[in-house]
C-alpha positions in Angstrom: 5.8 -36.0 32.7 5.2 -34.5 29.2 8.1 -33.1 27.3 8.5 -31.8 23.8 11.7 -32.7 22.0 12.8 -32.4 18.4 14.7 -34.8 16.2 14.9 -36.6 12.9 13.7 -39.9 11.7 16.2 -42.4 10.2 14.2 -45.5 9.2 12.7 -46.9 12.4 15.0 -44.8 14.6 14.3 -41.3 15.9 17.5 -39.3 16.6 16.6 -36.6 19.2 18.3 -33.3 19.3 18.9 -33.5 23.1 19.0 -36.0 25.9 15.6 -37.3 27.2 16.8 -37.3 30.8 15.3 -40.7 31.6 17.0 -43.9 32.7 18.2 -46.4 30.2 15.5 -49.0 29.5 12.7 -46.8 30.8 9.4 -47.4 28.9 8.0 -44.3 27.3 5.0 -43.5 25.1 5.8 -41.5 21.9 3.5 -39.1 20.1 4.6 -37.8 16.7 3.8 -34.5 15.2 5.3 -33.8 11.7 7.2 -30.5 11.6 7.0 -28.6 8.3 10.5 -27.7 7.0 11.5 -24.1 7.2 11.6 -22.3 3.8 15.0 -21.7 2.3 16.1 -18.2 1.5 14.5 -17.2 -1.8 11.6 -19.7 -1.6 9.1 -16.9 -0.7 9.7 -15.0 -4.0 9.5 -18.2 -6.0 6.2 -19.0 -4.3 4.9 -15.6 -5.1 6.0 -15.6 -8.8 3.0 -15.1 -11.0 1.0 -13.1 -8.4 0.6 -10.2 -10.8 -0.3 -12.4 -13.8 -3.8 -10.9 -14.0 -2.4 -7.3 -14.1 -1.2 -6.7 -17.7 -0.3 -3.0 -16.8 2.5 -4.3 -14.5 5.0 -4.6 -17.4 4.6 -0.9 -18.1 4.8 0.0 -14.4 7.9 -2.1 -13.9 9.5 -0.5 -17.0 8.8 3.0 -15.6 10.4 2.0 -12.3 13.4 0.7 -14.1 13.8 3.9 -16.2 13.4 6.1 -13.1 16.2 4.3 -11.3 18.5 5.1 -14.1 18.1 8.8 -13.7 20.9 10.8 -12.2 19.9 11.8 -8.6 23.0 13.6 -7.4 23.0 17.4 -7.5 25.1 18.9 -10.3 28.1 21.0 -9.4 28.2 24.5 -10.9 31.5 23.8 -12.7 30.0 21.0 -14.7 
């Protein structure tokens, strides 16, 4: 029988996330695969920081976007 379970290492002990379902004292063979940790929220943007470093025009583009967002977008009423 081959089964994939997940757990965490604590020194020489591996704490599994679920019961193996085998009898106490049963001999088993263990094969370990390291699981890469999931990224925390915000790590993606931090990893991408500097991606536009070779584009000096990006400062001007971002300033234009910033200024455009400040413009009033609602239609003006006739009484105003």
